[in-house]
VEXKOLFI-517346 format. One record per residue: x, y, z of N, C-alpha, C in turn. Coordinates in steps of 0.2 Angstrom, whole numbers, padded with zeros to 4 digits, always signed. Layout:
XYZXYZXYZ/...
//
This chain:
+0385-1432-0225+0386-1425-0228+0384-1420-0223/+0388-1415-0222+0387-1410-0217+0382-1405-0220/+0378-1402-0215+0373-1397-0217+0377-1391-0220/+0374-1388-0225+0378-1382-0228+0377-1376-0224/+0382-1373-0223+0382-1367-0218+0380-1361-0223/+0377-1356-0219+0375-1350-0223+0381-1347-0226/+0381-1344-0232+0386-1340-0234+0388-1334-0230/+0394-1332-0230+0396-1326-0226+0392-1320-0228/+0389-1316-0224+0385-1311-0225+0378-1312-0226/+0376-1318-0227+0369-1320-0227+0366-1321-0220/+0360-1317-0219+0357-1317-0213+0353-1324-0212/+0354-1327-0206+0349-1333-0205+0342-1331-0203/+0338-1335-0203+0331-1334-0200+0332-1331-0193/+0327-1326-0192+0328-1322-0185+0328-1327-0179/+0323-1332-0180+0322-1336-0174+0329-1340-0172/+0334-1341-0176+0340-1344-0174+0344-1339-0169/+0344-1332-0171+0347-1328-0167+0343-1326-0160/+0336-1327-0161+0332-1326-0155+0334-1331-0150/+0334-1337-0152+0336-1343-0147+0343-1343-0145/+0348-1341-0149+0355-1340-0147+0355-1334-0141/+0352-1329-0143+0353-1323-0138+0349-1324-0131/+0344-1328-0132+0340-1330-0126+0344-1334-0121/+0348-1338-0124+0353-1342-0120+0358-1338-0116/+0360-1333-0120+0365-1328-0117+0363-1324-0111/+0356-1322-0112+0353-1319-0106+0352-1323-0100/+0350-1329-0102+0348-1334-0096+0355-1336-0093/+0360-1335-0097+0367-1337-0093+0369-1331-0089/+0366-1326-0089+0368-1320-0085+0372-1315-0088/+0374-1316-0094+0378-1310-0098+0373-1305-0101/+0370-1301-0096+0365-1296-0099+0368-1291-0103/+0374-1289-0101+0377-1283-0105+0380-1286-0112/+0383-1292-0112+0385-1295-0118+0379-1296-0123/+0373-1299-0120+0367-1300-0124+0365-1293-0127/+0365-1288-0123+0362-1282-0125+0366-1279-0132/+0373-1280-0131+0377-1278-0137+0375-1282-0143/+0374-1288-0142+0372-1293-0148+0365-1291-0151/+0361-1290-0146+0354-1288-0149+0354-1282-0153/+0358-1277-0151+0358-1271-0155+0362-1272-0161/+0368-1275-0161+0371-1276-0168+0368-1281-0173/+0365-1286-0170+0362-1291-0174+0355-1288-0177/+0351-1285-0173+0345-1282-0176+0347-1276-0181/+0352-1273-0180+0355-1268-0185+0356-1271-0192/+0359-1277-0192+0360-1280-0198+0354-1281-0202/+0349-1284-0199+0342-1285-0202+0339-1279-0204/+0340-1273-0200+0337-1267-0203+0341-1264-0209/+0347-1265-0209+0351-1263-0215+0349-1267-0221/+0347-1273-0220+0345-1278-0226+0338-1277-0227/+0335-1272-0224+0327-1270-0224+0323-1276-0223/+0325-1280-0218+0321-1286-0216+0318-1284-0209/+0314-1279-0210+0311-1275-0204+0307-1280-0199/+0303-1284-0202+0299-1289-0198+0304-1293-0193/+0309-1296-0196+0314-1300-0192+0317-1296-0187/+0319-1290-0189+0323-1285-0184+0318-1284-0178/+0311-1283-0180+0306-1282-0174+0306-1288-0170/+0306-1294-0173+0305-1300-0169+0311-1300-0164/+0317-1299-0166+0323-1299-0162+0322-1294-0156/+0321-1288-0158+0320-1283-0153+0315-1284-0148/+0309-1286-0150+0303-1288-0146+0305-1293-0141/+0308-1298-0143+0311-1304-0139+0316-1302-0134/+0321-1298-0136+0326-1295-0132+0323-1291-0127/+0319-1286-0128+0316-1281-0123+0312-1285-0118/+0308-1290-0120+0304-1294-0115+0308-1298-0111/+0313-1302-0114+0317-1306-0109+0322-1302-0105/+0325-1296-0107+0329-1292-0102+0324-1289-0097/+0318-1287-0098+0314-1285-0093+0312-1290-0088/+0311-1296-0091+0309-1302-0086+0314-1304-0082/+0320-1302-0083+0326-1303-0079+0328-1297-0075/+0324-1292-0075+0325-1286-0071+0330-1281-0073/+0332-1282-0080+0336-1278-0083+0333-1272-0086/+0330-1267-0082+0326-1262-0084+0329-1257-0090/+0335-1255-0088+0338-1251-0093+0339-1254-0100/+0342-1260-0100+0343-1264-0106+0336-1265-0110/+0331-1267-0106+0325-1269-0109+0322-1263-0112/+0322-1257-0108+0319-1251-0111+0323-1248-0117/+0329-1249-0117+0333-1247-0123+0331-1251-0129/+0330-1258-0128+0328-1262-0134+0321-1261-0136/+0317-1259-0131+0310-1257-0133+0309-1251-0137/+0314-1246-0135+0314-1240-0139+0317-1241-0146/+0322-1246-0147+0324-1248-0153+0319-1251-0157/+0314-1255-0154+0309-1258-0157+0304-1253-0161/+0303-1247-0157+0299-1242-0160+0302-1238-0165/+0309-1237-0165+0313-1234-0170+0313-1238-0176/+0312-1245-0176+0312-1249-0181+0305-1249-0185/+0300-1248-0181+0293-1247-0183+0293-1241-0188/+0297-1236-0186+0297-1230-0190+0301-1231-0196/+0307-1234-0195+0311-1235-0201+0308-1239-0206/+0304-1244-0204+0301-1249-0208+0294-1246-0211/+0292-1240-0209+0286-1237-0211+0280-1242-0209/+0280-1245-0203+0275-1250-0201+0269-1246-0199/+0263-1247-0203+0257-1244-0201+0254-1245-0194/+0251-1241-0191+0247-1242-0185+0241-1247-0186/+0241-1252-0183+0236-1257-0183+0235-1261-0176/+0230-1265-0176+0229-1269-0169+0235-1274-0168/+0237-1277-0173+0243-1282-0173+0249-1278-0170/+0251-1273-0172+0257-1269-0170+0256-1266-0163/+0250-1264-0162+0248-1261-0155+0249-1267-0150/+0247-1273-0152+0247-1279-0147+0254-1280-0146/+0259-1279-0151+0266-1281-0150+0269-1276-0145/+0267-1269-0145+0269-1264-0141+0266-1266-0134/+0260-1268-0133+0257-1270-0127+0260-1275-0123/+0263-1280-0127+0266-1286-0124+0273-1284-0121/+0276-1279-0124+0282-1276-0121+0281-1272-0115/+0276-1268-0115+0273-1264-0110+0272-1269-0104/+0268-1274-0105+0266-1278-0099+0272-1282-0096/+0278-1282-0099+0284-1285-0096+0288-1280-0092/+0286-1274-0092+0289-1269-0087+0286-1271-0080/+0291-1272-0075+0289-1274-0069+0284-1269-0065/+0279-1271-0062+0275-1267-0057+0276-1270-0050/+0280-1266-0046+0282-1268-0040+0279-1263-0035/+0275-1265-0030+0272-1260-0025+0277-1257-0021/+0276-1250-0020+0281-1247-0016+0279-1247-0008/+0284-1247-0004+0282-1247+0003+0277-1242+0005/+0273-1244+0009+0267-1239+0011+0268-1236+0019/+0273-1239+0022+0274-1237+0029+0281-1233+0030/+0281-1229+0035+0287-1226+0037+0293-1230+0039/+0298-1230+0036+0304-1235+0037+0307-1234+0044/+0310-1239+0047+0314-1239+0052+0321-1237+0050/+0326-1235+0054+0333-1233+0052+0336-1239+0048/+0335-1245+0050+0338-1251+0047+0335-1252+0039/+0329-1249+0038+0326-1250+0032+0327-1245+0027/+0330-1239+0029+0331-1233+0025+0335-1235+0019/+0340-1239+0019+0344-1240+0013+0340-1244+0008/+0336-1249+0010+0332-1253+0006+0326-1249+0003/+0323-1244+0007+0318-1240+0004+0321-1235-0001/+0327-1232+0000+0330-1228-0005+0332-1232-0011/+0334-1238-0011+0335-1242-0017+0329-1243-0021/+0323-1245-0017+0317-1246-0020+0314-1240-0024/+0315-1234-0021+0313-1228-0024+0317-1227-0030/+0323-1228-0030+0328-1227-0036+0326-1232-0042/+0324-1238-0040+0322-1243-0045+0316-1241-0048/+0311-1238-0044+0304-1236-0046+0305-1231-0051/+0310-1226-0050+0311-1220-0054+0314-1223-0061/+0318-1228-0061+0321-1230-0067+0316-1234-0071/+0311-1238-0068+0306-1241-0071+0301-1236-0075/+0299-1231-0071+0295-1226-0074+0298-1222-0080/+0304-1220-0079+0308-1217-0084+0308-1221-0091/+0310-1227-0089+0311-1232-0095+0305-1233-0099/+0299-1235-0095+0293-1236-0098+0290-1230-0101/+0291-1224-0098+0288-1218-0101+0292-1216-0108/+0298-1217-0108+0302-1216-0114+0300-1220-0120/+0299-1227-0118+0296-1231-0123+0289-1230-0126/+0285-1228-0121+0278-1227-0123+0277-1220-0127/+0281-1215-0124+0280-1209-0128+0283-1209-0135/+0288-1213-0136+0291-1215-0143+0285-1218-0147/+0282-1223-0144+0277-1227-0147+0271-1222-0149/+0269-1218-0144+0264-1213-0146+0266-1209-0152/+0272-1206-0152+0274-1202-0157+0274-1206-0164/+0276-1212-0164+0275-1216-0170+0268-1217-0172/+0263-1218-0167+0256-1219-0169+0253-1213-0172/+0255-1207-0170+0253-1201-0173+0255-1201-0180/+0261-1203-0182+0264-1202-0189+0262-1208-0193/+0258-1213-0190+0257-1219-0194+0250-1221-0194/+0245-1216-0193+0238-1217-0195+0234-1218-0189/+0236-1217-0183+0232-1217-0177+0228-1210-0176/+0225-1209-0170+0222-1203-0169+0227-1197-0169/+0225-1191-0170+0229-1185-0171+0233-1184-0164/+0231-1186-0158+0234-1186-0152+0238-1192-0151/+0238-1197-0155+0241-1203-0154+0236-1208-0151/+0239-1215-0151+0234-1220-0150+0231-1219-0143/+0225-1219-0142+0222-1219-0135+0224-1224-0131/+0225-1230-0133+0227-1236-0129+0234-1235-0126/+0238-1232-0130+0245-1231-0128+0245-1226-0122/+0241-1221-0123+0240-1215-0118+0238-1218-0111/+0233-1223-0112+0230-1226-0106+0236-1230-0102/+0240-1234-0106+0245-1238-0104+0250-1233-0100/+0252-1228-0103+0257-1223-0100+0254-1220-0093/+0248-1218-0094+0244-1215-0088+0244-1220-0082/+0242-1226-0083+0242-1231-0078+0249-1233-0075/+0254-1233-0079+0260-1235-0077+0263-1229-0072/+0262-1223-0075+0265-1218-0071+0261-1218-0064/+0255-1219-0064+0251-1219-0058+0253-1224-0053/+0254-1230-0056+0255-1236-0051+0263-1236-0049/+0267-1234-0053+0274-1235-0051+0278-1229-0049/+0276-1223-0050+0279-1217-0048+0280-1216-0041/+0286-1215-0038+0287-1213-0031+0283-1207-0028/+0282-1202-0033+0278-1196-0031+0274-1195-0037/+0268-1196-0037+0263-1196-0042+0262-1189-0045/+0263-1188-0051+0261-1181-0054+0254-1182-0057/+0249-1180-0054+0242-1181-0056+0241-1177-0063/+0244-1172-0063+0243-1168-0070+0245-1172-0076/+0251-1175-0075+0254-1179-0080+0249-1185-0081/+0247-1188-0076+0243-1194-0077+0236-1192-0081/+0233-1186-0079+0227-1184-0082+0228-1182-0089/+0234-1179-0091+0236-1178-0098+0235-1184-0102/+0237-1189-0100+0237-1195-0104+0230-1199-0104/+0227-1199-0098+0220-1202-0098+0215-1198-0102/+0216-1191-0102+0211-1187-0106+0212-1189-0114/+0218-1191-0116+0220-1193-0123+0218-1200-0124/+0216-1203-0119+0215-1211-0119+0208-1212-0121/+0206-1218-0119+0199-1220-0121+0196-1224-0115/+0198-1223-0109+0195-1227-0103+0194-1222-0097/+0188-1218-0098+0187-1214-0092+0184-1218-0086/+0182-1224-0087+0180-1228-0081+0186-1229-0077/+0191-1231-0080+0197-1233-0076+0200-1227-0073/+0200-1221-0077+0202-1215-0074+0199-1213-0068/+0192-1214-0068+0188-1212-0062+0190-1216-0056/+0192-1223-0057+0194-1227-0052+0201-1225-0049/+0205-1223-0053+0212-1220-0051+0211-1214-0047/+0206-1209-0049+0205-1203-0046+0202-1204-0039/+0198-1209-0038+0195-1211-0032+0201-1214-0027/+0205-1218-0030+0210-1221-0026+0215-1215-0024/+0216-1210-0028+0221-1205-0026+0218-1201-0021/+0211-1199-0021+0208-1195-0016+0208-1199-0009/+0209-1205-0009+0210-1209-0002+0216-1208+0001/+0221-1206-0003+0228-1206+0000+0232-1199-0001/+0229-1195-0004+0232-1188-0005+0232-1184+0001/+0235-1178+0000+0235-1173+0006+0228-1169+0005/+0226-1167+0011+0220-1163+0011+0220-1157+0006/+0215-1156+0002+0215-1151-0003+0217-1153-0010/+0220-1159-0010+0222-1161-0017+0217-1165-0021/+0212-1167-0017+0207-1172-0020+0203-1168-0025/+0200-1162-0023+0195-1158-0027+0199-1155-0033/+0206-1154-0032+0210-1151-0037+0211-1156-0043/+0212-1162-0041+0213-1168-0046+0207-1169-0050/+0201-1169-0046+0195-1170-0050+0193-1165-0055/+0194-1159-0052+0192-1153-0056+0197-1152-0062/+0204-1154-0061+0208-1153-0067+0207-1158-0072/+0205-1165-0070+0203-1170-0075+0197-1168-0079/+0192-1165-0076+0186-1163-0079+0187-1158-0084/+0191-1153-0082+0192-1147-0086+0196-1149-0092/+0201-1153-0091+0205-1156-0097+0201-1159-0102/+0196-1163-0100+0192-1167-0104+0188-1162-0108/+0185-1157-0105+0180-1152-0108+0184-1147-0113/+0191-1145-0111+0195-1141-0115+0197-1145-0121/+0197-1151-0121+0198-1155-0127+0192-1156-0132/+0186-1154-0129+0180-1154-0133+0176-1160-0131/+0178-1164-0126+0175-1170-0124+0171-1169-0118/+0165-1166-0119+0160-1165-0114+0157-1172-0111/+0156-1176-0116+0153-1183-0114+0157-1187-0109/+0164-1187-0110+0168-1191-0105+0169-1187-0099/+0169-1180-0099+0169-1176-0093+0163-1178-0088/+0157-1178-0091+0151-1180-0087+0151-1187-0085/+0154-1191-0089+0154-1199-0087+0159-1199-0082/+0165-1196-0082+0170-1196-0077+0167-1194-0070/+0163-1188-0070+0160-1186-0063+0155-1191-0061/+0151-1194-0065+0146-1199-0063+0149-1205-0060/+0155-1207-0064+0158-1213-0061+0161-1212-0055/+0164-1206-0054+0168-1205-0047+0162-1205-0042/+0157-1202-0043+0151-1202-0038+0149-1209-0036/+0148-1213-0041+0146-1220-0040+0151-1224-0036/+0158-1223-0038+0163-1227-0035+0164-1225-0027/+0163-1218-0026+0164-1216-0020+0158-1218-0015/+0152-1218-0018+0146-1221-0014+0147-1229-0013/+0149-1232-0018+0150-1240-0017+0155-1241-0012/+0160-1237-0011+0166-1238-0006+0164-1234+0001/+0158-1231+0001+0156-1228+0007+0161-1222+0009/+0163-1219+0004+0168-1213+0005+0164-1207+0005/+0167-1201+0007+0164-1195+0006+0166-1191-0001/+0162-1189-0005+0163-1186-0011+0166-1179-0009/+0172-1177-0012+0175-1170-0010+0169-1165-0011/+0169-1161-0006+0164-1155-0006+0169-1149-0005/+0168-1144-0010+0172-1138-0010+0169-1133-0015/+0170-1127-0015+0168-1122-0020+0170-1124-0027/+0176-1127-0027+0179-1129-0034+0175-1134-0037/+0173-1139-0033+0169-1145-0035+0162-1142-0037/+0159-1138-0033+0153-1135-0035+0153-1131-0042/+0159-1128-0043+0160-1124-0049+0159-1129-0055/+0163-1135-0054+0163-1140-0060+0156-1143-0061/+0152-1144-0056+0145-1146-0057+0141-1141-0061/+0142-1135-0059+0138-1130-0062+0140-1129-0069/+0147-1129-0070+0150-1128-0077+0147-1134-0082/+0147-1140-0080+0145-1145-0084+0137-1144-0086/+0134-1142-0081+0126-1140-0083+0126-1135-0088/+0130-1129-0087+0130-1124-0091+0132-1125-0098/+0137-1129-0099+0139-1131-0106+0134-1135-0110/+0129-1137-0107+0124-1141-0111+0120-1137-0115/+0120-1130-0114+0116-1125-0118+0120-1119-0119/+0117-1115-0124+0121-1109-0126+0120-1104-0121/+0125-1103-0116+0124-1099-0110+0130-1095-0109/+0133-1091-0113+0139-1088-0112+0139-1083-0106/+0134-1079-0105+0133-1075-0099+0134-1079-0093/+0131-1084-0093+0131-1088-0086+0138-1091-0085/+0141-1093-0091+0148-1096-0091+0153-1090-0088/+0152-1084-0090+0156-1079-0088+0155-1077-0080/+0148-1078-0079+0146-1076-0072+0149-1081-0067/+0149-1088-0069+0152-1093-0065+0160-1092-0064/+0163-1090-0069+0170-1089-0069+0172-1083-0064/+0168-1078-0064+0169-1072-0060+0167-1074-0052/+0161-1078-0051+0159-1080-0045+0164-1084-0041/+0167-1089-0045+0172-1094-0042+0179-1092-0043/+0181-1086-0045+0187-1083-0046+0193-1086-0041/+0191-1085-0035+0196-1087-0030+0198-1094-0030/+0193-1098-0031+0194-1106-0031+0198-1107-0037/+0196-1104-0043+0200-1106-0049+0207-1104-0049/+0209-1099-0045+0216-1097-0044+0220-1101-0040/+0217-1107-0037+0221-1112-0034+0226-1115-0038/+0224-1116-0045+0229-1119-0050+0229-1114-0056/+0235-1112-0058+0236-1107-0063+0233-1110-0070/+0233-1117-0071+0231-1119-0078+0224-1119-0078/+0220-1118-0073+0213-1118-0074+0210-1113-0078/+0212-1107-0077+0210-1101-0082+0212-1102-0089/+0218-1105-0090+0219-1106-0097+0215-1112-0100/+0213-1117-0096+0209-1122-0098+0202-1119-0100/+0200-1114-0095+0193-1111-0096+0193-1107-0102/+0198-1103-0104+0199-1099-0110+0198-1104-0116/+0201-1110-0116+0200-1115-0121+0193-1117-0122/+0190-1118-0116+0183-1120-0116+0178-1115-0119/+0180-1109-0117+0176-1103-0120+0176-1103-0127/+0182-1104-0130+0183-1104-0137+0180-1109-0141/+0180-1115-0138+0177-1121-0141+0170-1121-0141/+0167-1119-0135+0160-1120-0134+0156-1114-0136/+0159-1108-0135+0155-1101-0137+0159-1097-0142/+0164-1099-0145+0167-1095-0150+0171-1089-0148/+0172-1089-0141+0176-1083-0138+0183-1083-0140/+0186-1078-0144+0192-1078-0146+0197-1076-0141/+0203-1079-0140+0208-1078-0135+0211-1071-0137/+0213-1068-0132+0217-1061-0133+0223-1062-0137/+0226-1068-0136+0232-1070-0140+0230-1077-0143/+0229-1077-0150+0227-1083-0153+0232-1089-0152/+0238-1087-0151+0243-1092-0150+0244-1095-0143/+0240-1092-0139+0241-1094-0132+0240-1102-0131/+0235-1105-0134+0234-1112-0133+0240-1116-0136/+0242-1114-0142+0247-1117-0145+0254-1117-0141/+0255-1112-0138+0261-1111-0134+0261-1115-0128/+0254-1115-0125+0253-1120-0119+0255-1127-0121/+0253-1129-0126+0254-1136-0128+0261-1137-0129/+0265-1132-0132+0272-1133-0133+0276-1134-0127/+0274-1129-0122+0277-1129-0115+0276-1136-0112/+0270-1139-0113+0269-1146-0110+0273-1151-0113/+0274-1150-0119+0279-1155-0123+0286-1154-0120/+0288-1148-0119+0295-1146-0117+0296-1149-0110/+0290-1149-0106+0290-1152-0099+0291-1159-0099/+0291-1163-0105+0292-1170-0104+0286-1174-0108/+0281-1170-0110+0275-1174-0113+0275-1173-0120/
//
């Protein structure tokens, strides 16, 4: 007696489709597999079988990424997050682990560190283009996941773990690292120790004058978010790591300001805070965002109202419009 076939319109267990689609990918038909992943998972979503749709999309994202199909893998990863939203899946450790597994399959490929010969220019250009594609794909996925986490019970700024993943990937894979963007996510994360290591690594290879800016920016961003503890921890860890590597800790008026500021914020000393800002005005003008961050700090620690109460709100909106 032959095995009874599923009735037309009845969806089989997801594992059957996962195994079938995996063979299509392994056969090299990446585009065909992509269309099938999207259409088949959509059927499970329509049937409100969200858990199985998520299984199919997670499998598809991971296998496409493992085969170097970054655009396809990122698209399925984003569909995975969209299905979390549609299925109203709450934020918890299990779902976070599923997101992390997809994140870990995004390739991490070291970029060339030497100046290329003429014969290597084409290869270098292709490597930089591929790196940009990886960063854009992974960033889109993780930003969607952060947005989902905000709406699904995580921290008001989104899952700290997801912010750390995004910060680390941007730093390790970007052809031109935007340390302000890296800092934005680390400050919303939960791993200041790792952030300190990355800042020290950055100071070893950045242009002169960028090292103290990066450290000052990171510290001020922590303090402006009300997190004085991690701001102090960050500075202490940077000093420890610099000493262990026998490097020189950046010395500048800006760094001296940060050291004095952290001490001042330990007590109710608004006059001293204002005096510091005035004394180091020239150094603070090296980056336009510093004074805005200090206005935020004055409001949080000393109750100083901004001239325009919406200034901080609009600053956050502009950051969001800029891609964050």
